[in-house]
C-alpha positions in Angstrom: -12.9 -26.1 -3.7 -9.4 -27.7 -3.5 -7.9 -27.0 0.0 -4.7 -26.1 -1.3 -5.8 -23.8 -3.6 -8.1 -22.1 -0.8 -5.2 -21.9 1.4 -2.7 -20.2 -1.2 -2.2 -16.3 -0.7 0.0 -13.8 -2.2 3.1 -13.6 0.0 5.1 -10.7 -1.0 5.9 -8.0 -3.5 9.5 -7.1 -5.0 9.8 -3.4 -6.0 12.3 -2.0 -8.6 13.5 1.3 -6.6 15.7 4.2 -7.7 17.4 4.8 -4.7 17.7 2.0 -1.7 18.3 4.2 1.3 15.2 6.5 0.6 13.1 3.4 -0.2 14.2 1.6 3.2 13.4 5.0 5.0 9.8 5.3 3.5 8.8 1.6 3.9 10.0 1.4 7.6 9.5 4.9 8.9 5.9 5.7 7.2 4.7 2.5 6.2 5.9 0.6 9.5 7.9 -2.3 8.1 11.0 -3.9 9.7 14.3 -4.2 8.0 14.9 -7.8 8.1 17.8 -8.2 5.7 20.3 -6.1 3.6 22.0 -7.5 0.4 24.7 -5.0 0.0 23.8 -2.0 -1.5 21.4 -3.7 -4.2 18.3 -4.8 -2.1 16.6 -5.4 1.0 13.7 -7.5 2.5 11.4 -5.9 5.1 8.4 -7.3 6.9 5.8 -7.0 9.6 5.7 -8.9 12.7 8.9 -10.8 12.3 8.0 -12.3 9.0 11.1 -12.8 6.6 9.6 -10.3 4.1 6.5 -8.5 2.9 8.4 -6.2 0.7 11.5 -6.6 -1.2 13.3 -3.6 -2.5 16.0 -3.8 -5.1 17.9 -1.6 -7.2 19.8 -4.3 -9.5 18.8 -2.6 -12.8 16.8 0.6 -11.4 19.4 2.4 -9.4 18.9 6.3 -10.1 16.1 5.1 -12.7 12.9 7.2 -13.4 9.4 5.7 -12.9 7.9 4.2 -16.1 5.4 6.1 -18.0 1.8 6.1 -16.9 0.8 4.3 -20.1 3.2 1.3 -19.5 1.9 -2.1 -18.3 3.0 -3.4 -15.0 2.1 -2.9 -11.3 -0.7 -0.7 -10.6 -0.4 -0.5 -7.0 0.7 -2.3 -3.7 -2.1 -2.5 -1.2 -1.7 -2.8 2.6 -4.4 -4.1 4.4 -5.0 -2.7 8.1 -6.9 -4.4 10.8 -9.3 -1.9 11.4 -10.3 1.7 10.9 -8.3 3.2 13.8 -5.2 1.6 12.5 -5.9 2.7 9.3 -6.7 6.3 10.5 -3.2 6.2 12.4 -1.4 4.9 9.4 -3.0 7.8 7.2 -1.8 10.5 9.5 2.0 9.3 9.5 1.5 9.4 5.5 0.2 12.9 5.9 3.1 14.0 8.1 5.5 12.3 5.7 4.3 14.0 2.7 4.4 17.5 4.5 8.3 16.6 5.9 9.3 16.0 2.2 7.7 19.1 0.8 5.0 17.0 -1.4 2.0 18.8 -2.5 0.3 15.3 -2.8 -3.1 14.9 -1.0 -3.8 11.1 -0.4 -7.2 10.2 -2.3 -9.8 8.4 -0.1 -12.3 6.0 -2.0 -15.1 4.1 -0.4 -15.4 0.6 -2.4 -18.2 -0.6 -0.4 -16.4 -3.7 1.1 -13.5 -1.3 2.2 -12.3 2.3 3.0 -8.8 2.9 0.8 -6.4 5.8 0.8 -4.1 6.0 -2.2 -0.7 7.9 -2.5 2.5 7.5 -3.9 5.9 6.2 -2.5 9.3 8.1 -3.5 9.6 6.3 -6.8 6.0 7.2 -7.6 4.7 3.5 -7.0 1.0 3.9 -6.0 0.4 2.7 -2.6 -3.1 1.9 -1.4 -3.9 1.7 2.4 -7.2 0.0 3.3 -9.4 -1.6 5.8 -12.2 -4.2 5.0 -15.7 -3.6 6.3 -17.3 -6.6 7.8 -18.6 -9.0 5.3 -22.1 -8.5 6.3 -22.0 -4.7 5.6 -20.7 -5.4 2.1 -23.2 -4.2 -0.9 -24.8 -6.8 -3.2 -27.2 -6.3 -6.1 -30.6 -7.7 -6.3 -29.3 -10.7 -8.0 -26.9 -11.4 -5.0 -23.6 -10.4 -6.8 -21.1 -8.4 -4.9 -21.5 -4.7 -6.0 -18.2 -2.9 -5.1 -18.1 0.7 -6.4 -15.5 3.6 -6.4 -16.8 6.5 -4.6 -14.4 9.5 -3.7 -14.6 10.8 0.1 -12.8 14.1 1.1 -9.8 13.3 3.1 -10.9 15.6 6.1 -14.4 13.9 6.2 -12.6 10.4 6.3 -10.3 11.4 9.2 -13.0 12.8 11.1 -15.6 10.2 10.6 
């Protein structure tokens, strides 16, 4: 494989949000990013570990806007990869606290994908967020022909948190 292609990775995502202040608060307080730079009242860059930005937020054409209808094309979700299960559980507990604090009745959905455990919920702009941690590659499921055999099994939130 071409070394340049193999070294390529996804760098950041830029989200159109309806309210910059609430989006910054959510992504810093709940998701743990650091505000790296603001662009007046129209945008911000947030990152982990001092990186210039993993998430861009902007209200350039979306301030006060509504989420797109479910049937529209576009971003399905933003995924946050945690280094291990303990870090994921701690992050999920912050999300549960946040959802209760804002009066949301949303219950994060837990899925076992075989290669990873993932939790799904929505940010203040109804953007689907995935938080996950990978299992060791030697634990990944394969079919009898040696092909990766991921799946999407629902897991109860309490069972995930207590396992």
